[in-house]
LUMZAMAR-16244 format. One line per field, with one value per residue (C-alpha): residue number from 1; chain; x, y, z. Coordinates in Angstrom, 3 decimals, decimal comma. Layout:
LUMZAMAR-16244
resi = [NUM  ...] .
chain = [A  ...] .
X = [X  ...] .
Y = [Y  ...] .
Z = [Z  ...] .
END
This chain:
LUMZAMAR-16244
resi = [1  2  3  4  5  6  7  8  9  10  11  12  13  14  15  16  17  18  19  20  21  22  23  24  25  26  27  28  29  30  31  32  33  34  35  36  37  38  39  40  41  42  43  44  45  46  47  48  49  50  51  52  53  54  55  56  57  58  59  60  61  62  63  64  65  66  67  68  69  70  71  72  73  74  75  76  77  78  79  80  81  82  83  84  85  86  87  88  89  90  91  92  93  94  95  96  97  98  99  100  101  102  103  104  105  106  107  108  109  110  111  112  113  114  115  116  117  118  119  120  121  122  123  124  125  126  127  128  129  130  131  132  133  134  135  136  137  138  139  140  141  142  143  144  145  146  147  148  149  150  151  152  153  154  155  156  157  158  159  160  161  162  163  164  165  166  167  168  169  170  171  172  173  174  175  176  177  178  179  180  181  182  183  184  185  186  187  188  189  190  191  192  193  194  195  196  197  198  199  200  201  202  203  204  205  206  207  208  209  210  211  212  213  214  215  216  217  218  219  220  221  222  223  224  225  226  227  228  229  230  231  232  233  234  235  236  237  238  239  240  241  242  243  244  245  246  247  248  249  250  251  252  253  254  255  256  257  258  259  260  261  262  263  264  265  266  267  268  269  270  271  272  273  274  275  276  277  278  279  280  281  282  283  284  285  286  287  288  289  290  291  292  293  294  295  296  297  298  299  300  301  302  303  304  305  306  307  308  309  310  311  312  313  314  315  316  317  318  319  320  321  322  323  324  325  326  327  328  329  330  331  332  333  334  335  336  337  338  339  340  341  342  343  344  345  346  347  348  349  350  351  352  353  354  355  356  357  358  359  360  361  362  363  364  365  366  367  368  369  370  371  372  373  374  375  376  377  378  379  380  381  382  383  384  385  386  387  388  389  390  391  392  393  394  395  396  397  398  399  400  401  402  403  404  405  406  407  408  409  410  411  412  413  414  415  416  417  418  419  420  421  422  423  424  425  426  427  428  429  430  431  432  433  434  435  436  437  438  439  440  441  442  443  444  445  446  447  448  449  450  451  452  453  454  455  456  457  458  459  460  461  462  463  464  465  466  467  468  469  470  471  472  473  474  475  476  477  478  479  480  481  482  483  484  485  486  487  488  489  490  491  492  493  494  495  496  497  498  499  500  501  502  503  504  505  506  507  508  509  510  511  512  513  514  515  516  517  518  519  520  521  522  523  524  525  526  527  528  529  530  531  532  533  534  535  536  537  538  539  540  541  542  543  544  545  546  547  548  549  550  551  552  553  554  555  556  557  558  559  560  561  562  563  564  565  566  567  568  569  570  571  572  573  574  575  576  577  578  579  580  581  582  583  584  585  586  587  588  589  590  591  592  593  594  595  596  597  598  599  600  601  602  603  604  605  606  607  608  609  610  611  612  613  614  615  616  617  618  619  620  621  622  623  624  625  626  627  628  629  630  631  632  633  634  635  636  637  638  639  640  641  642  643  644  645  646] .
chain = [A  A  A  A  A  A  A  A  A  A  A  A  A  A  A  A  A  A  A  A  A  A  A  A  A  A  A  A  A  A  A  A  A  A  A  A  A  A  A  A  A  A  A  A  A  A  A  A  A  A  A  A  A  A  A  A  A  A  A  A  A  A  A  A  A  A  A  A  A  A  A  A  A  A  A  A  A  A  A  A  A  A  A  A  A  A  A  A  A  A  A  A  A  A  A  A  A  A  A  A  A  A  A  A  A  A  A  A  A  A  A  A  A  A  A  A  A  A  A  A  A  A  A  A  A  A  A  A  A  A  A  A  A  A  A  A  A  A  A  A  A  A  A  A  A  A  A  A  A  A  A  A  A  A  A  A  A  A  A  A  A  A  A  A  A  A  A  A  A  A  A  A  A  A  A  A  A  A  A  A  A  A  A  A  A  A  A  A  A  A  A  A  A  A  A  A  A  A  A  A  A  A  A  A  A  A  A  A  A  A  A  A  A  A  A  A  A  A  A  A  A  A  A  A  A  A  A  A  A  A  A  A  A  A  A  A  A  A  A  A  A  A  A  A  A  A  A  A  A  A  A  A  A  A  A  A  A  A  A  A  A  A  A  A  A  A  A  A  A  A  A  A  A  A  A  A  A  A  A  A  A  A  A  A  A  A  A  A  A  A  A  A  A  A  A  A  A  A  A  A  A  A  A  A  A  A  A  A  A  A  A  A  A  A  A  A  A  A  A  A  A  A  A  A  A  A  A  A  A  A  A  A  A  A  A  A  A  A  A  A  A  A  A  A  A  A  A  A  A  A  A  A  A  A  A  A  A  A  A  A  A  A  A  A  A  A  A  A  A  A  A  A  A  A  A  A  A  A  A  A  A  A  A  A  A  A  A  A  A  A  A  A  A  A  A  A  A  A  A  A  A  A  A  A  A  A  A  A  A  A  A  A  A  A  A  A  A  A  A  A  A  A  A  A  A  A  A  A  A  A  A  A  A  A  A  A  A  A  A  A  A  A  A  A  A  A  A  A  A  A  A  A  A  A  A  A  A  A  A  A  A  A  A  A  A  A  A  A  A  A  A  A  A  A  A  A  A  A  A  A  A  A  A  A  A  A  A  A  A  A  A  A  A  A  A  A  A  A  A  A  A  A  A  A  A  A  A  A  A  A  A  A  A  A  A  A  A  A  A  A  A  A  A  A  A  A  A  A  A  A  A  A  A  A  A  A  A  A  A  A  A  A  A  A  A  A  A  A  A  A  A  A  A  A  A  A  A  A  A  A  A  A  A  A  A  A  A  A  A  A  A  A  A  A  A  A  A  A  A  A  A  A  A  A  A  A  A  A  A  A  A  A  A  A  A  A  A  A  A  A  A  A  A  A  A  A  A  A  A  A  A  A  A  A  A  A  A  A  A  A  A  A  A  A  A  A  A  A  A  A  A  A  A  A  A  A  A  A  A  A  A  A  A  A  A  A] .
X = [-6,956  -6,727  -8,030  -6,508  -4,756  -4,723  -1,597  -1,366  -0,834  3,025  2,873  1,022  3,346  6,386  4,540  3,877  7,457  8,816  10,550  7,850  5,611  7,154  6,613  9,450  12,329  11,520  8,824  9,844  12,779  9,498  7,824  10,720  12,006  8,175  9,035  11,911  10,595  7,992  10,422  12,464  9,756  8,586  11,992  12,451  9,008  10,024  13,520  11,986  9,396  9,206  10,557  7,683  10,773  12,600  10,747  12,122  14,240  12,765  9,128  10,641  12,329  9,531  7,377  10,143  9,698  6,582  5,511  8,420  7,149  3,610  4,372  6,270  3,676  1,169  3,039  3,754  -0,239  -1,520  0,573  0,320  -1,641  0,005  0,749  -2,248  -2,110  -6,119  -6,528  -4,022  -5,535  -8,702  -11,347  -14,029  -11,499  -11,914  -10,197  -8,889  -12,638  -13,502  -17,003  -19,303  -19,091  -21,845  -23,118  -25,208  -22,001  -20,044  -20,888  -20,090  -16,493  -16,019  -16,710  -14,827  -11,605  -11,940  -12,307  -9,261  -7,417  -8,171  -7,549  -4,066  -2,934  -3,833  -2,054  0,581  1,068  0,461  3,365  5,799  4,778  5,739  9,067  10,301  9,578  13,163  12,298  13,857  16,720  14,527  14,814  12,038  8,565  6,875  3,199  1,734  0,201  -1,826  -0,031  -1,087  -1,579  1,375  3,675  2,407  2,877  6,838  7,488  5,906  6,524  8,969  9,681  12,752  15,702  18,884  20,615  18,099  17,602  14,048  12,845  12,949  10,868  7,881  6,023  7,354  5,472  8,509  11,232  10,686  13,085  12,690  16,370  15,833  16,946  13,987  11,524  12,888  13,283  9,397  8,789  10,422  8,657  5,183  6,231  7,041  3,485  2,403  4,340  2,747  -0,983  -0,456  1,684  -1,053  -3,855  -2,028  -1,151  -4,777  -7,038  -5,871  -8,403  -10,892  -12,286  -10,780  -8,755  -9,933  -6,755  -7,364  -8,848  -6,961  -9,355  -11,026  -13,508  -16,331  -17,913  -21,407  -20,843  -19,496  -22,154  -21,840  -18,615  -15,194  -13,377  -10,186  -11,491  -7,850  -5,874  -7,440  -7,425  -3,790  -2,456  -0,885  -0,142  2,052  3,652  4,460  5,802  8,253  6,839  7,636  7,040  3,829  2,584  2,846  1,398  -1,594  -1,671  -1,576  -4,689  -6,843  -5,907  -7,219  -10,028  -11,250  -14,767  -17,825  -19,887  -19,580  -20,253  -23,426  -25,859  -26,443  -23,263  -22,332  -22,338  -20,539  -17,964  -17,076  -16,484  -14,043  -12,518  -12,475  -12,584  -10,473  -7,569  -7,326  -7,473  -4,504  -2,427  -3,065  -1,839  1,335  2,085  0,347  -0,638  -3,809  -5,025  -6,045  -7,968  -9,867  -10,657  -11,975  -14,289  -15,563  -16,790  -18,199  -20,071  -21,584  -22,728  -24,330  -28,194  -28,087  -28,249  -31,504  -33,805  -35,872  -33,648  -30,425  -29,660  -28,125  -29,725  -27,195  -26,987  -26,784  -27,070  -23,921  -25,574  -29,003  -28,589  -31,296  -30,794  -32,214  -31,605  -31,617  -34,468  -33,735  -32,362  -35,334  -37,970  -36,075  -33,767  -30,477  -27,627  -25,799  -22,428  -22,680  -24,036  -22,070  -18,457  -18,902  -17,285  -13,856  -13,410  -15,991  -14,976  -11,141  -12,233  -14,015  -10,740  -8,922  -11,118  -12,707  -16,067  -17,947  -21,086  -18,988  -18,625  -22,188  -23,868  -21,908  -22,475  -26,488  -26,233  -24,307  -26,713  -29,544  -28,507  -27,036  -31,013  -32,462  -34,121  -33,000  -34,490  -34,422  -31,057  -29,396  -27,418  -27,645  -29,825  -28,322  -31,218  -32,701  -35,047  -34,336  -37,641  -39,327  -36,759  -37,624  -34,951  -35,536  -35,465  -33,794  -30,806  -27,496  -24,003  -20,504  -19,906  -21,793  -24,289  -22,610  -19,125  -17,495  -19,921  -18,267  -15,023  -15,807  -16,935  -13,507  -11,433  -12,908  -12,242  -8,740  -8,264  -9,885  -6,829  -9,196  -11,960  -14,627  -16,176  -19,243  -17,975  -15,745  -18,942  -20,936  -17,989  -17,689  -21,254  -21,646  -18,474  -19,450  -23,182  -21,174  -19,125  -22,097  -24,431  -22,423  -18,812  -19,161  -16,523  -16,676  -16,264  -12,687  -12,125  -12,257  -13,480  -15,790  -18,680  -22,061  -25,454  -28,073  -31,870  -34,991  -33,186  -31,806  -27,926  -26,931  -23,470  -21,767  -18,911  -18,197  -14,634  -15,426  -16,056  -12,079  -11,233  -12,548  -9,438  -7,485  -10,428  -10,604  -6,979  -6,907  -9,415  -7,245  -4,240  -5,762  -8,217  -6,228  -9,395  -11,411  -12,110  -8,614  -7,505  -10,665  -11,057  -7,110  -7,826  -10,958  -8,870  -6,131  -8,821  -10,860  -7,526  -6,397  -9,508  -9,335  -6,239  -7,793  -10,378  -7,342  -5,425  -8,652  -8,751  -7,101  -5,694  -4,905  -6,873  -10,252  -13,688  -16,085  -18,031  -17,675  -19,475  -19,642  -21,610  -20,947  -18,755  -17,418  -15,435  -14,356  -15,086  -17,604  -20,660  -22,639  -21,433  -21,977  -19,513  -16,473  -15,286  -12,315  -12,240  -8,901  -10,306  -8,027  -9,622  -7,579  -4,177  -5,420  -5,905  -2,581  -1,030  -2,493  -2,166  1,672  2,189  0,362  1,797  4,792  3,935  5,991  3,290  1,838  4,340  4,120  0,784  1,416  3,668  1,523  -1,376  1,343  1,989  -1,075  -1,871  0,768  -0,313  -3,541  -4,249  -1,585  -1,987  -0,041  -2,273  -2,517  -4,427  -7,665  -10,378  -11,049  -14,568  -14,038  -11,143  -11,378  -10,440  -6,530  -6,347  -10,063  -12,276  -11,090  -13,127  -11,295  -11,543  -8,594  -10,610  -9,330  -9,039  -6,428  -4,212  -5,513  -5,844  -4,087  -0,850  -0,873  -1,078  1,110  3,481  3,381  3,446  6,902  7,975  9,411  7,059  7,773  6,479  2,765  3,081  -0,321  -0,242  0,338  -2,162  -5,477  -6,460  -9,925  -11,874  -10,119  -7,082  -6,268  -4,255  -5,659  -3,758  -4,264  -5,500  -3,244  -0,574  0,237  2,594  0,900  -2,408  -2,228  -5,230  -7,341  -5,663  -7,523] .
Y = [-1,144  0,554  -0,760  -2,290  0,080  2,841  4,221  3,696  6,768  6,374  5,803  9,406  11,298  10,121  11,007  14,575  15,124  14,216  16,873  16,523  17,702  21,210  21,281  24,211  23,444  25,121  22,824  19,944  20,270  20,964  18,097  15,696  17,619  16,315  12,584  12,729  13,869  11,501  8,499  9,289  9,150  5,937  4,003  5,622  4,088  1,046  0,867  2,105  -0,449  -1,688  -4,739  -6,759  -8,841  -6,007  -4,036  -0,733  -0,397  0,764  1,529  4,687  6,066  5,294  6,777  9,878  10,075  10,017  12,561  14,956  14,938  15,415  18,259  19,979  19,205  21,110  24,049  24,655  23,932  25,431  27,421  28,248  31,658  34,702  34,752  37,071  38,054  38,381  34,677  32,724  31,082  32,035  29,140  30,528  29,667  26,139  24,595  28,572  29,649  32,440  31,567  33,997  33,660  31,479  32,845  29,838  27,852  30,105  28,587  24,984  26,611  27,673  24,348  22,524  24,746  24,021  20,311  20,783  22,002  19,323  16,500  18,258  18,300  14,711  13,807  15,759  13,141  10,488  11,284  12,122  8,712  7,513  9,153  7,020  3,942  2,618  2,167  -0,198  0,784  1,965  -1,541  -3,962  -2,761  -4,831  -5,257  -3,247  -5,745  -4,734  -5,434  -7,890  -7,161  -9,379  -7,534  -3,987  -4,984  -5,925  -3,300  -0,376  -1,971  0,520  -0,725  1,166  -0,777  -0,399  2,940  3,174  7,580  8,493  9,528  13,292  13,100  11,672  12,160  10,289  7,672  5,416  6,420  9,931  9,631  12,880  14,194  14,350  10,949  11,112  11,527  8,530  6,540  6,983  6,046  3,405  2,106  2,928  0,350  -2,229  -1,842  -2,394  -5,362  -6,520  -5,965  -7,074  -10,389  -11,666  -11,164  -13,207  -15,941  -15,986  -14,460  -14,501  -13,849  -12,964  -9,787  -8,427  -10,014  -10,907  -10,136  -11,722  -14,977  -15,134  -15,836  -13,862  -11,396  -10,845  -7,450  -7,111  -4,222  -6,239  -8,831  -12,482  -13,648  -13,201  -11,003  -9,761  -6,704  -6,069  -6,840  -4,692  -1,867  -2,569  -2,304  1,456  1,481  -1,753  -0,116  3,306  1,522  -0,552  -4,071  -5,418  -9,178  -8,467  -6,318  -8,886  -11,510  -9,601  -8,785  -12,326  -13,223  -10,549  -11,522  -15,343  -14,237  -11,138  -11,691  -9,592  -12,208  -14,539  -12,008  -13,091  -10,952  -7,285  -5,294  -1,302  0,590  3,491  0,942  -0,967  1,977  3,805  0,817  -1,693  0,805  3,619  1,254  -0,405  2,839  3,989  0,894  1,646  4,855  4,028  1,296  1,288  -2,341  -2,906  -6,037  -3,280  -0,967  -3,975  -5,204  -1,705  -1,491  -4,747  -3,545  -0,580  -2,466  -4,651  -1,539  0,150  -1,087  0,761  3,922  2,862  5,250  7,963  10,800  9,051  8,842  5,581  3,138  2,241  -1,555  -3,661  -7,203  -7,928  -11,383  -10,490  -6,631  -5,785  -2,405  -0,881  1,163  0,400  -0,111  2,441  5,367  8,175  6,098  4,520  7,239  7,681  9,056  12,349  11,245  7,589  9,069  12,191  10,061  8,395  11,635  11,054  7,325  7,206  10,298  8,879  5,819  7,435  9,133  5,911  3,707  6,286  4,935  8,075  6,181  6,347  9,855  10,610  8,780  10,695  13,918  13,354  13,139  16,208  17,988  16,750  17,590  20,926  21,997  21,036  23,594  22,961  24,184  27,517  27,564  25,986  23,023  19,551  17,220  13,718  11,673  12,372  9,769  8,163  8,185  11,296  13,525  14,908  15,539  12,973  14,122  17,513  16,343  17,912  16,596  16,805  13,755  10,520  10,477  13,552  13,791  12,759  14,611  17,850  16,444  15,203  18,638  20,313  17,087  16,681  20,399  19,626  15,973  18,080  20,114  22,424  23,014  21,511  24,856  23,422  21,187  24,477  26,764  24,058  23,428  27,269  27,886  24,972  25,568  28,821  27,462  25,075  27,972  30,030  27,439  24,797  25,809  26,647  27,608  25,592  27,922  27,187  28,256  24,905  25,225  22,148  21,115  20,757  18,976  20,273  18,509  20,272  23,413  23,042  22,516  19,427  19,796  17,130  16,210  12,683  11,394  11,148  14,833  15,557  14,882  18,525  20,090  18,737  20,106  23,606  23,317  22,386  24,648  27,921  26,671  26,006  29,017  31,763  34,284  36,203  32,645  31,632  33,145  32,077  28,581  28,338  29,550  27,091  24,075  24,632  24,828  21,730  19,672  20,941  20,060  16,354  16,448  17,275  14,260  11,748  13,360  14,080  10,162  7,743  5,140  8,825  7,201  9,557  8,133  7,733  10,765  13,477  16,067  20,328  21,414  23,931  21,480  19,032  19,520  16,930  14,022  11,199  11,194  8,073  4,111  3,954  6,914  5,780  3,111  3,541  1,158  2,402  5,445  7,717  10,985  12,782  11,109  12,716  16,214  15,961  14,733  17,756  20,345  19,396  19,690  22,737  24,381  22,604  23,279  20,382  19,745  17,701  15,310  15,286  14,571  11,804  9,954  9,933  8,062  6,005  5,034  4,794  2,379  0,088  0,240  -0,316  -1,888  -4,322  -7,665  -11,005  -11,329  -7,644  -4,398  -4,791  -1,662  -1,005  -0,567  2,265  4,670  5,867  2,596  1,520  -2,360  -2,363  -4,773  -5,296  -5,785  -8,134  -6,534  -5,052  -2,944  -2,829  1,048  0,877  -0,581  1,492  5,039  5,366  3,767  5,535  8,764  8,139  6,835  10,061  12,316  11,305  11,156  14,015  16,451  14,624  11,419  11,674  15,219  17,338  19,200  16,025  13,681  13,954  11,366  9,945  9,377  5,876  7,430  6,431  8,797  9,970  11,709  15,219  15,826  17,859  18,104  14,368  11,905  9,024  10,315  7,363  8,741  6,048  6,482  5,129] .
Z = [-85,193  -88,729  -91,407  -94,410  -96,959  -93,958  -92,374  -88,302  -86,277  -86,718  -90,254  -90,346  -88,199  -90,385  -93,195  -91,915  -91,087  -94,252  -96,639  -99,238  -96,600  -96,156  -92,487  -91,213  -89,557  -86,315  -86,298  -86,840  -83,507  -81,369  -82,616  -82,004  -78,683  -77,333  -78,956  -77,068  -73,754  -74,012  -75,114  -72,149  -69,438  -71,115  -70,962  -67,629  -66,373  -67,554  -66,162  -62,343  -62,564  -58,679  -58,448  -56,153  -54,921  -52,962  -50,179  -49,918  -52,968  -56,570  -54,946  -53,090  -55,996  -58,685  -56,147  -55,689  -59,515  -60,303  -57,355  -58,783  -62,334  -61,559  -59,173  -61,786  -64,504  -62,168  -61,841  -65,653  -66,404  -63,044  -61,440  -57,478  -56,523  -55,606  -51,804  -51,283  -47,129  -47,977  -49,282  -47,171  -44,101  -45,037  -43,784  -46,797  -49,682  -51,033  -54,057  -55,096  -55,046  -52,881  -50,935  -48,966  -45,454  -43,962  -40,984  -40,004  -39,517  -37,257  -34,042  -35,601  -36,639  -33,333  -31,834  -34,458  -33,681  -29,801  -30,516  -32,993  -30,245  -27,485  -30,330  -31,015  -27,040  -26,864  -30,021  -29,101  -25,613  -27,762  -30,094  -26,986  -25,726  -29,193  -29,270  -25,962  -27,872  -29,690  -33,474  -35,818  -38,306  -41,550  -43,620  -44,611  -43,218  -40,681  -40,775  -37,478  -35,262  -32,359  -28,916  -26,761  -22,964  -22,414  -24,796  -23,405  -19,706  -20,437  -22,824  -20,812  -16,881  -15,420  -11,819  -10,329  -10,448  -7,454  -8,924  -11,394  -12,737  -13,170  -16,439  -16,411  -19,069  -17,526  -14,224  -11,120  -10,040  -8,117  -6,234  -4,703  -1,418  0,361  1,187  4,962  7,061  9,142  6,373  4,348  7,713  8,174  4,847  5,126  7,982  6,234  2,775  5,868  6,646  3,536  3,324  6,719  5,374  1,755  3,076  5,368  2,826  0,370  2,846  4,378  1,996  -1,326  -4,287  -1,600  -1,151  2,245  5,223  8,647  10,409  13,520  12,577  9,445  6,950  4,044  4,460  1,658  2,018  1,309  -1,046  -3,082  -3,764  -1,896  -4,415  -3,952  -6,418  -4,799  -4,084  -2,182  -5,309  -7,384  -5,013  -3,704  -7,432  -7,662  -4,043  -4,819  -7,827  -6,294  -3,364  -6,127  -4,901  -8,296  -7,446  -5,433  -8,711  -10,983  -8,905  -8,555  -12,018  -12,727  -10,604  -11,917  -15,402  -15,086  -12,323  -12,684  -14,544  -13,176  -14,673  -12,062  -9,404  -7,595  -5,984  -6,056  -6,377  -5,681  -8,587  -6,566  -4,855  -7,436  -9,450  -7,187  -6,076  -9,195  -11,803  -10,302  -9,175  -13,073  -14,932  -12,384  -13,469  -17,388  -16,825  -15,159  -17,293  -20,343  -20,162  -22,025  -19,866  -16,954  -19,376  -20,972  -17,517  -16,273  -19,732  -18,932  -15,595  -16,559  -19,355  -16,641  -14,575  -17,684  -16,762  -13,538  -15,607  -17,072  -15,561  -16,821  -15,369  -16,102  -12,381  -11,566  -9,075  -6,375  -7,011  -10,071  -10,580  -13,180  -14,152  -14,503  -15,381  -12,659  -10,582  -7,929  -5,112  -1,201  0,707  3,280  1,368  1,057  -0,318  -3,124  -3,783  -5,348  -3,435  -3,928  -3,016  -5,303  -8,178  -8,259  -7,868  -11,501  -13,861  -13,431  -14,241  -16,720  -18,597  -18,860  -19,929  -22,657  -23,667  -23,853  -25,405  -27,630  -26,702  -25,684  -24,302  -20,607  -20,946  -22,025  -19,218  -16,180  -18,459  -18,526  -14,463  -14,350  -16,499  -14,678  -11,320  -12,418  -13,880  -11,199  -8,050  -4,996  -1,630  -0,163  0,932  -2,353  -0,358  -2,172  -0,167  -0,398  -1,650  -5,319  -6,648  -10,287  -11,304  -10,476  -10,139  -7,094  -4,041  -1,488  2,722  3,204  4,646  3,804  4,584  3,391  5,225  5,018  1,869  -0,085  0,427  -2,802  -4,930  -4,177  -4,289  -7,782  -9,073  -8,017  -9,149  -12,587  -12,973  -12,351  -14,337  -17,346  -17,733  -15,953  -19,277  -17,469  -16,558  -15,281  -12,850  -11,487  -11,679  -9,389  -7,166  -6,700  -6,021  -3,647  -1,794  -0,909  -0,013  2,588  3,834  4,485  6,167  6,877  8,221  11,943  14,570  18,184  21,673  21,766  17,645  16,198  12,591  11,526  9,272  10,663  8,847  8,105  8,555  7,675  7,539  11,440  11,931  13,468  15,369  13,997  11,687  10,036  9,523  6,477  6,059  7,150  3,208  2,983  4,474  1,305  -0,871  0,315  -0,211  -3,459  -4,752  -2,964  -4,696  -8,022  -8,384  -7,280  -6,525  -3,953  -2,580  -2,458  1,239  2,962  1,614  2,771  6,051  5,806  4,681  7,380  10,421  8,968  8,909  12,850  13,942  12,551  13,915  17,300  16,881  16,977  19,465  22,209  21,906  24,194  21,247  19,562  16,504  15,294  16,301  13,256  14,185  16,814  17,893  19,306  22,592  24,775  26,936  24,322  21,458  18,701  20,785  19,988  22,067  20,721  21,324  17,427  16,713  18,513  16,050  13,692  10,575  9,018  7,533  5,575  5,216  7,528  6,300  2,585  4,262  6,145  2,398  0,544  3,339  3,785  -0,008  -0,788  2,496  3,669  6,955  9,220  11,262  8,780  8,523  12,531  12,435  9,909  12,101  15,369  13,457  12,017  15,680  16,857  13,597  14,887  18,574  18,372  15,178  14,481  14,871  13,709  10,681  9,318  10,518  12,436  13,090  16,598  18,264  20,623  20,005  23,664  24,683  24,712  24,104  23,205  21,152  17,609  14,601  12,880  9,192  7,247  4,761  1,087  1,330  4,174  1,745  -1,466  0,712  4,002  3,348  0,384  1,663  4,141  2,242  -0,217  3,002  3,698  -0,003  -2,129  -3,985  -7,833  -6,276  -7,983  -8,610  -8,063  -11,298  -13,520  -11,135  -9,892  -6,506  -6,963  -4,074  -3,271  -3,767  -7,429  -9,045  -12,526  -15,040  -15,771  -19,644  -21,490  -19,196  -18,189  -20,397  -19,409  -20,573  -22,696  -25,216  -27,720  -31,118  -34,210] .
END
């Protein structure tokens, strides 16, 4: 404040401009011009002050006005530097100052650029998804709200309606009818089989893990503890969705929304089975629909399984109690060892869960498992034994198998490379090495020319092949098609040979269904010799290879073989209450086991349905099936990847 007897700033300015001061006319003009511009800015700012009672009107005008003035002022005071090609795009320039390159940060910069590239692809997918959502006209902005699982289900659920055309911008997950009328009829027949299996489960075993179709009651499988946690419901979600069974899908969703709580599960639960059936099924349902309920339930289950990873090596235990968090291994598994096919069949689901939740813990767990196995020295023939102790980090019994105890470890090395958009090179390299070792040591040819995969115990071959190993036909076929290298021709030949041998194991039985295991001697080929190898429990592995080999080769025999299997299932396994396994594939009308396995709906019927569908339905370039036939989206390719965005 000006003191008494002094003039204020304005008074001093007027005196300065008065004629008696002798200021030149040109100087006056400049000063008056400055005052005029200042007054204009001041009055303009007052006039364009934001009116808080109206959103979107003057606020934007003032913002744009201020921005333009600021940019103009910056150009006058500090004009932009010349477009020097040596400066633009130089990573060593910060705020117009050229820094000397730091050689210690070159590797960091390279890794950062690689991560930015991956994140950019994920962001592109997310933006493509957002473009498909209808936006309201730009009027009053609304506060951003978290979409509830109910809203997500209603908005993203896209069941096919009559005469509805598919969205060509996204992968096809419904419809996909083949143009051939016979093939369409066969596919419709498989859908009716699904309806029969599902309807009876709903009627007689709703909420139980599985159905006993003959006694028409629930079956609680030991791999899921002693509680009823709807294994068939979760395992069947994506099959229902793919087949367009909307009412059944919504019924299943309502059950798991209210009842699927692993905190209530009693007893020890298989980490492996819970992952491939529950977590895999929920993740696929989330990818298909965008319904956050499925993602939240999958996260809940995996969080309950994490105590199993608390071992010195990071190799998880096989069993976990979801109430207490206590974990352990099977007593029979080579002195308390973990099983190769079980701890090696977690990577796809855990890595994808990290991508859609933004929580890196899940990926870190399985990467630690992979790294430990990759750096562990293997026996002389370099094959992976089926047992590994989680505390000592030492291999157990020298038993090698591509069937039981080993199978999906190899499958997930290949498929995680595919699911990652072919970025996970560690997985690819480990698969290539293992596949060549299997080819060298285990792939055999029978007297009559049948290709099969033997087992090895303490360096000696056992000429037995499990039904579970029949997936390897499709595995070698996928590798041959996707790698396109010097191995491809040989691996496609192996794929065709294994798939043919598995078909022979079906065709040489009286029921035309394949046994649990079959052997090769000088006189017998592709037949079970022991009583406990003759049963068939609705297994899907042979159908999986039929489906994949049809997609890869277009040889019509695979569809014919699939149709033979459908007829065999109807003749020997269908009962009034659903579908049952049988005790002896070499006895027509023999004893049945009275269990409708959840994987019959999740895998067997899904693969048969897709076998008789158009290739665009679950495109193999867009999706990768987990070992329970739950398709997961390919990163960087599939618009349904739904990555987490903060």
